BARO-812497 format. One record per atom (N, C-alpha, C, CB): residue in three letters; x, y, z. Coordinates in steps of 0.02 Angstrom, whole numbers, padded with zeros to 5 digits, always signed. Glycine has a CB too. Example, Ala and Ser with C-alpha at 12.3 -4.5 7.8 and 13.67 -1.06 7.14 Angstrom:
ala+00660-00284+00390 ala+00615-00225+00390 ala+00660-00165+00390 ala+00565-00224+00452 ser+00642-00112+00354 ser+00684-00053+00357 ser+00645+00002+00394 ser+00704-00030+00286 
//
This chain:
met+04158+04178+05244 met+04216+04224+05269 met+04257+04159+05301 met+04191+04294+05331 ala+04317+04145+05246 ala+04344+04090+05249 ala+04424+04115+05288 ala+04340+04056+05171 leu+04449+04084+05326 leu+04506+04094+05335 leu+04563+04083+05296 leu+04510+04075+05375 thr+04624+04083+05292 thr+04660+04066+05231 thr+04733+04038+05275 thr+04669+04144+05170 gly+04750+04051+05334 gly+04793+03997+05373 gly+04836+04042+05399 gly+04830+03935+05330 arg+04853+04099+05356 arg+04887+04152+05409 arg+04880+04190+05452 arg+04908+04183+05395 phe+04929+04199+05507 phe+04929+04245+05561 phe+04971+04279+05578 phe+04920+04225+05604 asp+04966+04318+05625 asp+05021+04373+05645 asp+05012+04397+05705 asp+05023+04431+05602 phe+05053+04410+05737 phe+05037+04456+05807 phe+05062+04529+05800 phe+05080+04423+05877 arg+05023+04561+05841 arg+05036+04644+05851 arg+05026+04658+05910 arg+04992+04694+05813 lys+05062+04703+05934 lys+05074+04727+05997 lys+05017+04792+05995 lys+05160+04746+06009 thr+04975+04794+06045 thr+04937+04836+06063 thr+04954+04883+06085 thr+04904+04821+06090 leu+04927+04961+06102 leu+04971+05004+06142 leu+04980+05016+06216 leu+04959+05056+06123 thr+04916+04959+06252 thr+04927+04929+06309 thr+04982+04896+06333 thr+04891+04895+06313 gly+05024+04866+06277 gly+05068+04815+06264 gly+05046+04756+06273 gly+05118+04819+06296 lys+04967+04732+06257 lys+04971+04653+06250 lys+04984+04635+06191 lys+04913+04617+06266 ile+04989+04578+06172 ile+04969+04542+06118 ile+04913+04514+06071 ile+04985+04514+06129 ala+04925+04548+06021 ala+04849+04520+05985 ala+04853+04474+05931 ala+04806+04578+05952 leu+04817+04415+05930 leu+04826+04404+05876 leu+04779+04398+05802 leu+04851+04362+05893 arg+04818+04405+05758 arg+04775+04424+05698 arg+04771+04372+05647 arg+04800+04486+05664 val+04696+04373+05592 val+04714+04327+05563 val+04684+04351+05492 val+04695+04261+05597 glu+04709+04314+05420 glu+04692+04330+05366 glu+04649+04308+05347 glu+04724+04326+05333 glu+04581+04334+05309 glu+04524+04313+05292 glu+04519+04329+05235 glu+04477+04330+05324 glu+04461+04279+05197 glu+04442+04312+05118 glu+04381+04316+05121 glu+04458+04273+05050 val+04348+04394+05100 val+04278+04413+05082 val+04279+04432+05026 val+04246+04459+05119 pro+04214+04433+05012 pro+04180+04456+04940 pro+04206+04518+04937 pro+04094+04459+04932 ala+04220+04542+04887 ala+04235+04613+04857 ala+04181+04656+04869 ala+04248+04613+04783 phe+04174+04714+04871 phe+04112+04763+04880 phe+04095+04791+04813 phe+04127+04825+04932 trp+04132+04793+04759 trp+04126+04823+04702 trp+04157+04777+04646 trp+04157+04889+04708 ser+04133+04748+04588 ser+04174+04711+04538 ser+04124+04725+04484 ser+04194+04629+04552 arg+04156+04739+04423 arg+04143+04756+04344 arg+04119+04701+04315 arg+04205+04778+04302 ser+04136+04636+04348 ser+04120+04574+04297 ser+04050+04533+04356 ser+04216+04509+04279 gly+04021+04479+04334 gly+03975+04469+04352 gly+03995+04422+04412 gly+03934+04452+04303 gln+04054+04403+04425 gln+04060+04349+04488 gln+04106+04407+04543 gln+04114+04258+04461 arg+04093+04392+04595 arg+04119+04437+04648 arg+04178+04400+04674 arg+04065+04454+04706 pro+04213+04433+04652 pro+04272+04413+04683 pro+04306+04419+04758 pro+04306+04437+04648 met+04342+04367+04769 met+04374+04373+04850 met+04435+04428+04868 met+04409+04296+04869 lys+04414+04453+04900 lys+04493+04498+04935 lys+04504+04484+05003 lys+04489+04590+04936 lys+04568+04480+05013 lys+04605+04470+05082 lys+04625+04533+05139 lys+04671+04439+05062 arg+04584+04523+05177 arg+04587+04575+05249 arg+04610+04530+05301 arg+04506+04611+05278 trp+04651+04577+05343 trp+04668+04564+05414 trp+04627+04585+05463 trp+04725+04590+05429 arg+04612+04545+05506 arg+04576+04573+05565 arg+04592+04533+05637 arg+04496+04569+05547 asp+04579+04555+05682 asp+04583+04522+05748 asp+04553+04469+05763 asp+04565+04557+05792 ala+04579+04415+05800 ala+04559+04339+05792 ala+04504+04352+05856 ala+04634+04268+05806 thr+04455+04294+05858 thr+04398+04280+05901 thr+04419+04217+05930 thr+04328+04276+05866 leu+04391+04197+05986 leu+04398+04122+05990 leu+04373+04067+05956 leu+04383+04107+06036 ile+04333+04108+05918 ile+04301+04029+05875 ile+04367+04018+05797 ile+04183+04052+05828 asp+04403+04091+05789 asp+04442+04071+05749 asp+04493+04019+05761 asp+04464+04117+05731 leu+04508+03999+05821 leu+04551+03949+05855 leu+04546+03871+05836 leu+04536+03955+05927 ala+04478+03862+05829 ala+04454+03805+05819 ala+04447+03787+05741 ala+04394+03803+05857 ala+04461+03837+05711 ala+04468+03826+05631 ala+04535+03777+05599 ala+04479+03906+05600 pro+04499+03719+05557 pro+04561+03704+05542 pro+04632+03731+05503 pro+04545+03664+05521 glu+04613+03782+05460 glu+04668+03823+05449 glu+04713+03845+05486 glu+04655+03864+05431 met+04686+03836+05558 met+04734+03884+05624 met+04781+03817+05660 met+04664+03931+05706 arg+04763+03763+05625 arg+04801+03701+05660 arg+04870+03720+05648 arg+04784+03623+05628 ala+04910+03753+05633 ala+04981+03760+05645 ala+05012+03805+05687 ala+05008+03771+05594 leu+04939+03847+05712 leu+04957+03889+05752 leu+04979+03861+05845 leu+04896+03937+05740 ile+04899+03807+05824 ile+04901+03774+05873 ile+04942+03716+05900 ile+04855+03764+05872 asp+04979+03708+05841 asp+05039+03668+05850 asp+05105+03683+05854 asp+05039+03632+05812 leu+05089+03770+05868 leu+05155+03803+05893 leu+05172+03786+05978 leu+05145+03892+05882 arg+05137+03768+06010 arg+05133+03735+06073 arg+05185+03678+06089 arg+05067+03707+06077 phe+05178+03644+06046 phe+05222+03555+06054 phe+05303+03595+06016 phe+05168+03456+05977 arg+05300+03623+06000 arg+05374+03666+05945 arg+05391+03727+05976 arg+05353+03694+05853 pro+05419+03739+06016 pro+05431+03816+06028 pro+05485+03854+05991 pro+05447+03828+06098 his+05517+03818+05941 his+05575+03866+05907 his+05537+03861+05820 his+05679+03821+05917 phe+05469+03856+05829 phe+05456+03827+05747 phe+05460+03889+05708 phe+05373+03787+05730 gly+05501+03874+05651 gly+05518+03916+05591 gly+05592+03948+05587 gly+05468+03972+05589 ala+05609+03929+05676 ala+05684+03970+05694 ala+05747+03931+05653 ala+05705+03964+05791 leu+05781+03966+05607 leu+05852+03935+05587 leu+05913+03956+05635 leu+05871+03959+05510 his+05954+03903+05636 his+06015+03933+05664 his+06071+03912+05620 his+06027+03912+05740 val+06106+03969+05616 val+06166+03966+05578 val+06235+03932+05600 val+06178+04028+05566 glu+06253+03890+05570 glu+06326+03873+05600 glu+06377+03885+05522 glu+06328+03772+05640 val+06429+03942+05551 val+06471+03949+05504 val+06545+03917+05509 val+06471+04013+05496 asp+06556+03874+05467 asp+06624+03851+05465 asp+06663+03863+05397 asp+06623+03779+05480 arg+06702+03920+05404 arg+06743+03940+05339 arg+06792+03914+05302 arg+06768+03984+05346 thr+06810+03837+05351 thr+06858+03802+05323 thr+06832+03755+05268 thr+06893+03767+05374 thr+06781+03732+05261 thr+06751+03663+05227 thr+06687+03689+05164 thr+06710+03606+05301 ala+06635+03748+05183 ala+06607+03751+05147 ala+06567+03811+05153 ala+06588+03701+05141 pro+06546+03835+05093 pro+06512+03931+05130 pro+06467+03917+05162 pro+06474+03999+05077 pro+06450+03988+05200 pro+06394+03981+05250 pro+06333+03948+05233 pro+06374+04042+05270 ala+06317+03965+05173 ala+06246+03949+05154 ala+06226+03886+05160 ala+06231+03964+05092 gln+06267+03832+05152 gln+06274+03773+05146 gln+06254+03731+05236 gln+06354+03768+05112 asn+06287+03793+05273 asn+06281+03757+05355 asn+06224+03768+05379 asn+06329+03784+05413 ile+06168+03806+05353 ile+06096+03842+05388 ile+06057+03751+05401 ile+06032+03916+05309 val+06044+03749+05467 val+06026+03681+05483 val+05967+03710+05536 val+06094+03625+05516 pro+05895+03674+05544 pro+05865+03703+05585 pro+05867+03690+05661 pro+05816+03698+05563 leu+05841+03747+05694 leu+05853+03743+05777 leu+05856+03674+05804 leu+05793+03779+05819 gly+05816+03643+05782 gly+05776+03575+05824 gly+05824+03507+05815 gly+05687+03555+05782 lys+05860+03530+05749 lys+05898+03451+05732 lys+05981+03470+05748 lys+05886+03420+05629 leu+05989+03511+05808 leu+06046+03519+05823 leu+06067+03451+05886 leu+06051+03600+05845 
//
């Protein structure tokens, strides 16, 4: 069962934040001779944080605005689509 590197956060019924990871597991039933892999989401364990695929998650603590974009609109010179700059570059 290998991790794909994709992760997500969800909120539990008690209000806590839970980390979910995507992993590839062998499919249960296959008509061909090979066992194809299927992707599924599950709650992460402590061991999952040590996996190399989760390095992007660990790097989030050094970049708090990871993936966030800031849109700066200047209607006189260019359309707004050309004025999108990453938040860290301001």
